[in-house]
C-alpha positions in Angstrom: 93.7 101.6 102.6 95.0 98.1 102.6 95.8 98.3 98.9 97.6 101.5 99.3 99.6 100.2 102.3 100.8 97.1 100.5 101.6 99.1 97.3 103.8 101.5 99.4 105.5 98.7 101.3 106.4 96.9 98.1 107.7 100.1 96.7 110.0 100.4 99.7 111.1 96.8 99.1 112.1 97.7 95.6 114.0 100.7 96.8 115.9 98.6 99.3 116.6 96.0 96.6 118.3 98.7 94.6 121.0 98.9 97.3 120.2 102.5 98.1 119.7 102.1 101.9 122.4 102.8 104.4 123.2 100.6 107.3 123.0 101.9 110.9 124.9 100.8 114.0 122.5 98.7 116.0 125.2 97.3 118.4 123.4 98.8 121.4 120.6 96.2 120.9 122.9 93.2 120.8 125.1 91.8 118.1 125.8 94.4 115.4 124.6 93.4 111.9 126.8 93.6 108.9 124.8 92.0 106.1 126.4 91.7 102.7 125.1 94.3 100.2 122.9 92.4 97.9 122.2 93.3 94.3 119.6 92.3 91.7 120.2 91.8 88.0 118.3 93.9 85.5 115.9 91.1 84.6 114.9 90.4 88.2 114.5 94.1 88.8 112.1 94.4 85.8 110.0 91.4 87.0 109.7 92.9 90.5 108.7 96.2 89.0 106.0 94.5 87.0 104.7 92.8 90.2 104.7 96.2 91.8 102.3 97.4 89.1 100.1 94.4 89.6 99.9 95.0 93.3 99.0 98.7 92.6 96.0 97.4 90.7 94.9 95.3 93.6 95.5 92.0 91.8 96.9 90.2 94.8 96.4 86.6 93.7 98.3 87.2 90.5 101.1 89.0 92.4 101.3 86.1 94.9 101.6 83.6 92.1 104.3 85.6 90.3 106.3 86.0 93.5 106.1 82.3 94.3 107.3 81.5 90.8 110.3 83.8 91.3 111.1 82.3 94.7 111.2 78.8 93.3 113.9 80.0 90.9 115.8 82.1 93.3 118.4 79.4 94.0 120.9 80.2 96.7 120.6 83.9 96.5 119.6 84.6 100.1 119.2 88.3 99.4 116.7 87.7 96.6 115.0 85.1 98.8 114.5 87.7 101.5 113.2 90.3 99.1 110.7 87.9 97.7 109.6 86.4 101.0 109.1 89.9 102.4 106.9 90.8 99.4 105.0 87.5 99.8 104.3 88.4 103.4 102.9 91.8 102.4 100.7 90.4 99.6 99.5 87.5 101.8 98.5 89.9 104.5 96.6 91.9 102.0 94.8 88.7 100.9 93.6 88.3 104.5 95.8 85.3 105.5 97.6 86.8 108.5 98.9 83.5 109.8 100.7 82.7 106.5 101.9 86.3 106.3 103.4 85.9 109.8 105.3 82.9 108.7 106.7 84.8 105.7 107.7 87.8 107.9 109.5 85.5 110.4 111.3 83.6 107.6 112.4 86.8 105.9 113.8 88.1 109.2 115.6 84.9 110.0 117.4 85.1 106.6 119.2 88.2 108.0 119.9 89.4 104.5 118.0 92.7 104.2 119.2 96.2 105.1 118.5 97.3 108.6 115.4 99.3 108.1 113.7 96.4 106.2 115.2 93.8 108.5 113.8 95.4 111.6 110.6 96.4 109.9 109.8 92.7 109.6 109.8 92.6 113.4 107.3 95.4 113.5 105.0 93.7 111.0 105.3 90.4 112.9 104.5 92.2 116.2 101.3 93.6 114.6 100.1 90.2 113.5 101.0 88.5 116.8 98.9 91.2 118.6 96.0 90.6 116.3 96.2 86.9 117.1 96.3 87.6 120.9 99.9 86.2 121.1 100.9 89.0 123.4 104.2 87.8 124.7 105.4 87.2 121.1 104.1 90.6 120.0 105.8 92.4 122.9 109.1 90.7 122.3 109.2 91.5 118.6 108.2 95.1 119.2 110.8 95.6 121.9 113.5 94.4 119.5 112.2 96.8 116.9 112.1 99.7 119.4 115.7 98.9 120.4 116.9 98.9 116.8 115.1 101.9 115.3 116.5 105.4 115.8 114.3 107.4 118.2 113.4 109.9 115.5 112.0 107.2 113.4 109.6 105.8 116.1 106.1 106.8 115.1 103.1 107.5 117.3 101.4 104.4 115.8 104.3 102.3 117.2 103.8 103.8 120.7 100.1 103.0 120.4 100.9 99.4 119.5 103.2 99.1 122.4 100.6 100.6 124.8 98.0 98.2 123.5 100.2 95.2 124.0 101.2 96.2 127.5 97.6 97.0 128.5 96.5 93.5 127.3 99.4 92.1 129.4 98.2 94.0 132.4 101.3 96.2 132.5 99.4 99.5 132.9 102.2 101.7 134.0 104.1 101.0 130.9 101.0 101.2 128.8 100.3 104.7 130.2 103.8 105.9 129.4 103.6 104.5 125.9 100.2 106.1 125.1 101.3 109.4 126.5 104.3 109.3 124.2 101.9 108.7 121.2 99.6 111.5 122.3 102.5 114.0 122.7 103.6 113.3 119.1 100.3 114.2 117.5 98.5 117.5 117.1 95.1 115.8 117.0 95.4 112.3 118.7 92.8 109.7 117.9 89.9 109.2 120.3 90.8 105.6 120.9 94.2 106.7 122.2 92.6 108.7 124.9 90.3 105.7 125.6 93.3 103.5 126.1 94.9 106.1 128.4 91.7 106.4 130.4 91.4 102.6 130.8 95.0 102.4 132.1 94.3 105.2 134.6 91.2 103.5 135.9 93.2 100.2 136.3 95.8 102.1 138.3 93.1 103.9 140.2 94.5 107.3 139.1 91.1 109.0 139.3 92.3 112.6 139.4 94.3 112.2 136.2 91.3 110.3 134.7 89.2 113.4 135.3 91.6 115.4 133.2 91.5 112.8 130.4 87.7 112.8 130.4 87.6 116.5 130.3 89.8 116.4 127.2 87.6 113.7 125.6 84.5 115.8 126.3 86.1 119.0 124.9 86.6 117.1 121.6 83.6 114.8 121.6 80.9 116.4 123.7 78.2 114.3 122.1 79.6 111.0 123.6 77.3 110.2 126.5 79.6 107.6 128.0 82.2 110.3 128.8 79.7 112.4 130.7 78.7 109.4 132.8 82.2 108.3 133.4 83.2 111.8 134.5 80.3 112.0 136.9 81.1 108.5 138.3 84.8 109.4 138.6 84.0 112.6 140.6 81.7 110.4 142.7 84.5 107.9 143.3 86.6 110.8 144.5 83.9 111.9 146.9 83.1 115.0 144.9 79.3 114.5 144.9 78.5 118.1 143.9 80.7 117.9 140.8 79.3 114.5 140.0 75.8 115.8 140.1 76.7 118.9 138.0 78.1 116.7 135.3 75.3 114.1 135.3 72.6 116.8 135.4 74.2 118.6 132.5 74.2 115.4 130.5 70.5 114.9 131.4 69.6 118.4 130.3 71.4 117.7 127.0 69.2 114.7 126.4 72.1 112.2 126.6 70.8 109.9 129.4 68.7 107.2 127.8 69.6 104.2 129.9 68.0 103.3 133.2 71.3 103.0 135.1 72.2 106.6 134.1 68.9 108.0 135.2 69.0 106.1 138.5 72.5 107.4 139.2 71.3 110.9 138.7 68.3 110.4 140.9 70.5 108.8 143.5 72.8 111.9 143.5 69.8 114.2 143.9 68.6 112.2 146.8 72.0 112.0 148.5 72.4 115.7 148.2 69.0 116.3 149.8 67.2 117.3 146.6 64.3 114.8 146.6 62.0 117.0 144.5 64.4 116.8 141.6 65.0 113.1 142.2 61.3 112.4 142.0 60.8 114.5 138.9 63.6 112.7 137.1 62.3 109.3 138.0 58.7 110.0 137.1 59.7 111.5 133.7 61.9 108.5 133.0 59.0 106.2 133.7 56.7 108.2 131.4 59.5 108.2 128.7 59.8 104.4 128.9 63.4 104.6 130.2 62.4 103.0 133.6 59.9 100.2 133.9 56.4 101.2 135.1 56.5 98.6 137.9 55.9 98.8 141.6 59.5 99.2 142.6 60.1 102.2 140.3 56.8 103.9 141.2 57.5 103.3 144.9 60.8 105.1 144.5 59.0 108.0 142.9 56.5 108.1 145.7 59.1 108.0 148.5 61.0 110.9 146.8 57.9 113.0 146.5 57.1 112.3 150.1 60.6 113.3 151.2 60.0 116.6 149.2 56.8 117.2 151.1 54.7 116.7 147.9 52.1 114.5 149.5 49.5 114.7 146.7 52.2 113.6 144.1 53.4 110.9 146.5 49.8 109.6 146.8 49.4 109.5 143.0 52.7 107.6 142.6 51.6 105.1 145.3 48.3 104.6 143.3 50.4 103.9 140.2 52.5 101.5 142.2 49.4 99.8 143.4 48.1 99.2 139.8 51.4 97.3 139.1 51.3 95.3 142.4 49.6 92.0 143.3 49.6 92.3 147.1 48.5 94.8 149.7 51.8 96.5 150.5 51.3 99.6 148.3 47.8 100.0 149.6 49.3 100.1 153.1 51.6 102.9 152.0 48.6 104.7 150.6 46.9 104.2 153.9 49.7 105.9 155.8 49.8 108.8 153.4 46.0 109.3 153.6 46.2 109.3 157.3 48.8 112.1 157.1 46.3 113.9 154.9 43.5 113.2 157.4 41.4 111.6 154.7 39.9 109.1 157.0 37.3 107.5 154.7 39.8 107.1 151.8 42.4 105.8 154.3 39.9 103.1 155.5 39.3 102.0 151.9 43.0 101.7 151.2 43.7 99.7 154.4 40.7 97.4 153.8 42.1 96.8 150.3 45.6 96.2 151.7 44.4 93.5 154.2 42.1 92.0 151.6 44.8 91.6 149.0 47.2 90.1 151.5 50.8 89.2 150.8 51.8 91.1 154.0 54.4 89.6 156.4 53.6 89.5 160.1 55.1 93.0 160.8 53.2 94.7 157.9 50.0 92.9 158.8 50.3 94.2 162.3 51.0 97.7 161.1 47.9 97.6 158.8 45.6 96.5 161.7 47.0 99.1 164.1 46.6 101.9 161.5 43.1 100.7 160.5 42.2 100.7 164.2 43.3 104.3 164.4 41.2 105.2 161.4 38.1 103.5 162.8 38.7 105.4 166.0 38.9 108.7 164.1 35.7 107.9 162.3 34.0 107.2 165.7 33.8 103.4 165.2 35.1 102.3 168.6 34.1 98.7 168.1 35.9 98.5 164.8 39.0 100.0 166.4 38.9 97.6 169.2 38.5 94.6 166.9 41.5 95.7 164.8 43.7 96.3 167.8 42.8 92.9 169.3 43.9 91.3 166.0 47.1 93.3 165.9 47.9 92.1 169.4 48.3 88.6 168.0 51.5 89.6 166.2 54.6 90.0 168.2 55.9 93.1 166.4 52.7 95.0 167.1 51.6 93.5 170.5 52.8 96.2 172.8 51.4 99.0 170.6 48.1 97.2 170.4 48.0 96.8 174.1 48.5 100.5 174.6 45.8 101.4 172.1 43.3 99.0 173.8 44.1 100.7 177.2 43.4 104.1 175.6 40.2 102.7 174.1 39.0 101.4 177.4 39.6 104.9 179.0 37.8 106.5 176.1 34.8 104.3 176.5 34.8 105.1 180.3 35.1 108.8 179.6 32.2 108.7 177.1 30.0 106.7 179.5 30.5 109.2 182.4 
């Protein structure tokens, strides 16, 4: 592609050197140009034609040497100098030395000897290199001069894209959006990265409704791109359209596109927010089994809480057991104890609470809760002494003192009742 571009550019240079290009009136952009019409003698023309053939074969080093040799003998012929320096710029760029090429482009332009199309084309080439070098102000200034000078019908979609890119990097997103829209309108099948640039500008301007339209266009053409599904769902979410966000994210999930933990967690969060805990739990558990989410206590705890919210107590219990295997303290066993009490499995609940208190790692509040709950289990199992001992201990913690006192009062009345 580079070889073909340089070959074509040099061919254009030769055409211009023949004197066949007309001059336009650029006075609207500043001082009108009126360069002298340059001509080349037959020998010079033949040498340039030979270099043209060398470039066509991709022999850039040889072409560069021949051009330098011609330039050294160009004398005071400014027109010839401009032709040669322009060609040197193109060949040097093809050789990968953009900084040297930039110098040649600027020098050729400063000579002010070429016909208008070539003269202003040098500005466009310089703008491209300045942009590649992150010299954005210089790139924007050269490109604006080019836009001013070139007839509207000759401005290409690629030029609008370059303008949009420069403005976006400068943080001028309104102008960037206008430029990229102009480029898109000119093409029957715009490039994907053009839409990406448009989308980025819309996000920066917080134009979320138009961003939805852009994302729908991207998905219509590239439905296999996971990031567009996720972005569309997140944009709907930002607009408060939770149901639409869920519909998009769930469809991406069913299509097997969600393979990152953040994407799965976002989907599960949407299910939970919309009161669909069963689906949230199923998504989370499958993601753990697929290795998308870590099989740690936190993830299993989220699964357990979702199953519990869905009324699936057995599944919640299994998830808490998995969380417990990944834990090093007694907190998950406390959760198991609560769930087993809900299921009225008193012996299993006692085992879980014993394990919770033995493993430790509970803060004062959780330790008090564990003792209160184990006291209730002892009471259910008919062990009044065990119940009293646990409630006595729970009364030593401020957070559980009042509840422990009430249970001890109840225990005293129960002992009196049984003794009567």
